[in-house]
C-alpha positions, -999 to 999 in steps of 0.1 A, spaced: 321 37 461 332 2 456 322 -21 428 300 -48 444 312 -74 418 329 -103 436 320 -89 470 283 -95 466 274 -109 500 244 -129 488 269 -157 481 275 -161 519 245 -147 538 213 -129 534 198 -102 556 184 -126 582 213 -149 586 238 -145 614 273 -132 610 303 -152 621 304 -130 653 267 -129 660 242 -142 684 213 -121 670 201 -116 635 190 -80 633 202 -46 643 170 -39 662 181 -64 688 210 -42 699 206 -34 736 189 -2 747 214 24 759 240 14 733 245 34 701 228 17 672 249 2 644 259 24 615 238 23 584 248 12 549 266 39 530 278 57 562 316 63 563 332 56 597 364 73 608 365 89 574 377 56 560 354 26 563 323 27 542 296 6 559 282 -21 536 261 -40 560 253 -48 596 264 -83 604 253 -90 639 264 -89 676 279 -110 703 290 -106 739 317 -83 729 298 -58 708 284 -55 672 301 -60 639 295 -47 604 310 -53 570 328 -23 556 349 -13 526 383 2 535 385 31 512 423 35 517 434 -1 513 407 -12 488 394 -42 507 365 -55 526 369 -57 564 349 -66 594 346 -37 618 336 -43 655 326 -18 680 328 -30 716 299 -24 741 303 3 766 301 -22 794 332 -39 779 351 -7 778 340 3 813 360 -26 828 392 -10 817 410 20 833 407 38 800 401 33 763 439 34 758 444 4 781 417 -15 762 434 -6 729 468 -17 743 453 -51 751 435 -54 718 468 -47 700 484 -76 720 457 -98 705 464 -83 671 500 -97 673 486 -132 670 496 -144 635 482 -178 626 465 -193 596 435 -204 617 430 -171 636 411 -142 620 437 -114 617 431 -81 636 443 -53 614 440 -24 638 422 -9 669 413 28 663 402 53 690 373 76 681 370 113 691 340 104 712 361 81 735 352 48 720 370 26 695 367 2 666 385 -30 659 392 -37 623 396 -74 612 399 -94 581 366 -104 566 364 -142 561 341 -152 533 322 -182 547 298 -192 575 302 -197 612 295 -231 628 263 -219 644 248 -212 610 261 -245 596 246 -264 626 212 -249 619 214 -264 584 220 -299 597 247 -323 610 283 -317 598 301 -348 585 326 -365 608 357 -357 587 346 -320 586 341 -321 624 375 -335 631 392 -311 607 374 -281 622 383 -290 658 419 -297 648 422 -263 631 407 -245 661 430 -264 685 461 -253 665 448 -217 665 443 -217 703 476 -233 710 492 -204 692 472 -180 714 481 -199 745 518 -197 738 513 -159 737 496 -160 771 461 -154 758 431 -176 766 401 -171 744 374 -179 770 345 -178 746 349 -207 722 314 -215 707 300 -222 673 295 -185 665 332 -178 670 345 -205 646 342 -195 609 345 -221 581 357 -204 549 347 -214 514 376 -239 513 365 -257 545 393 -241 566 384 -231 602 392 -197 617 389 -187 653 376 -152 659 363 -128 685 390 -127 712 369 -98 727 367 -113 762 401 -131 761 418 -136 794 454 -124 799 469 -137 832 487 -104 835 454 -85 835 425 -106 846 392 -95 831 360 -102 849 345 -107 814 362 -141 811 340 -156 838 308 -137 834 303 -128 797 312 -162 782 285 -184 768 275 -207 797 271 -240 777 308 -239 767 323 -228 800 346 -251 818 338 -258 855 366 -236 867 355 -208 844 319 -211 857 332 -210 893 332 -174 905 359 -183 931 384 -193 904 414 -169 906 431 -179 873 425 -196 841 448 -213 815 446 -229 781 428 -259 795 396 -239 798 397 -234 760 404 -271 755 373 -279 775 352 -256 753 366 -274 722 356 -307 737 321 -294 742 320 -282 706 333 -316 694 306 -334 714 279 -311 699 291 -316 664 293 -354 668 261 -359 688 239 -331 676 234 -319 712 253 -303 740 268 -325 768 252 -305 796 217 -292 798 198 -268 821 167 -246 819 185 -217 837 221 -205 839 223 -218 874 211 -253 865 235 -254 835 264 -243 857 255 -270 883 253 -297 855 288 -286 842 302 -287 877 289 -323 883 309 -335 853 283 -362 846 281 -365 809 265 -391 787 292 -408 765 288 -398 728 284 -434 717 254 -439 739 238 -412 717 252 -423 683 269 -457 682 284 -449 648 308 -425 665 343 -441 665 356 -451 700 388 -431 694 369 -399 689 347 -406 720 379 -410 741 394 -378 727 362 -359 734 357 -372 770 394 -364 778 389 -328 766 358 -322 787 371 -339 819 359 -320 849 394 -319 865 417 -298 844 446 -320 852 429 -349 834 424 -329 802 449 -324 774 478 -304 787 480 -283 755 456 -277 726 484 -290 704 482 -324 721 445 -324 712 452 -314 676 478 -342 673 454 -369 686 428 -357 661 455 -359 634 464 -394 644 428 -404 642 421 -386 610 455 -383 594 443 -392 559 435 -362 538 428 -370 501 453 -352 478 445 -363 443 466 -353 413 456 -319 400 438 -326 367 420 -294 364 437 -284 331 437 -319 315 416 -323 284 404 -358 273 400 -363 236 365 -375 225 380 -405 208 386 -420 243 349 -421 252 344 -457 240 374 -467 262 360 -448 292 327 -466 288 343 -500 285 365 -494 315 335 -482 335 318 -515 328 349 -534 337 352 -514 370 316 -523 378 322 -560 371 353 -561 393 332 -546 422 303 -570 416 326 -600 414 342 -591 448 308 -587 463 297 -621 452 329 -636 466 321 -620 499 287 -636 500 265 -606 489 234 -610 468 209 -589 448 184 -571 470 159 -542 467 181 -520 490 216 -520 503 217 -538 537 251 -544 551 239 -567 578 221 -590 553 246 -584 525 221 -573 499 227 -546 472 205 -534 444 234 -528 420 245 -564 417 232 -564 381 248 -561 347 263 -527 339 237 -520 312 209 -526 338 223 -500 362 206 -466 368 222 -439 348 234 -422 380 254 -454 389 269 -455 354 280 -419 357 298 -427 390 318 -455 373 325 -433 343 337 -405 366 361 -429 384 376 -440 351 378 -405 337 396 -393 368 422 -421 364 428 -414 328 432 -377 335 457 -385 362 477 -406 338 478 -378 312 487 -353 339 517 -375 348 529 -375 312 516 -408 300 500 -412 266 471 -436 257 475 -454 224 460 -485 209 479 -510 189 463 -520 156 
């Protein structure tokens, strides 16, 4: 048995929350006719101790397990029988799964192995990413614009890597993008990926309709390429920025018809705080005609980088200790910092007001430092402290002449 210790899952999800590969919260929702998920404590394939059922998606169900041989947590997926039935044999499915396993990119969840069972099924073993999927995060509220741009950029880089290997994901959606505890995005669940050398009907019929490109939704389409994933990323970008999907429909047929029309409300008509550059990037990604979209996902990532190229990289001051004797200096510099800010505001025509109002140029903090709320003083102190720590980290010393 493993020591739960740092692997306690309460830090990332509870029993009712969705897994990064899930569209349903509980094992009881698994379809009739399919074998139910393994129970906690059960050992699968004589090697993987089941810790917890995580959820299910189009591809199958997934559970968290402890690899008894390699001493690590893994995500173990079992495909649905309807997925396996579309292949000539389990061996051909495993061969294709191992092609996906060759994808090696920092923003793609690694597949460790695909193992055949004596009963004629198989399990796919992947790295367990400690974090939450975008679907869960969206249910908690809107994601900030910098986080949105960074997430879509990361996913675009991952998909470009897959496209170079001839693999199209075909099911990009919030549940298939995991944000780890460091804010880094990981694309997962290539379970219905399209390979031009072996077209799978799943690519057109098992994907999530709201994120399907027009050509993917069209049953007459004979081939797909990376631009269908670019389209899905554009839909995801739209959703993250606007808080809603670009196309709506009460039924699958209505939704497919709306997607096919290509008539989308521009993001800035929903939220005029969205930058024009991001609106243009989004609309180009979800153009109805594939030829009008980005040619590669890398082009999309680069445009996002050009827009949001600034990533704060402060000096590492984690190990710097500040002597207590500097506290009076920090307080004096905090007051000085506030006065510099207030002086500039007055020069720009601002005045004291009950609330901050940019249009009327009023601000409640245009008062003397000693009249500020303690929370505002702490902000100024933290700014000064950060600067002092950076100086010390760079090798400077702080002394006072008598």
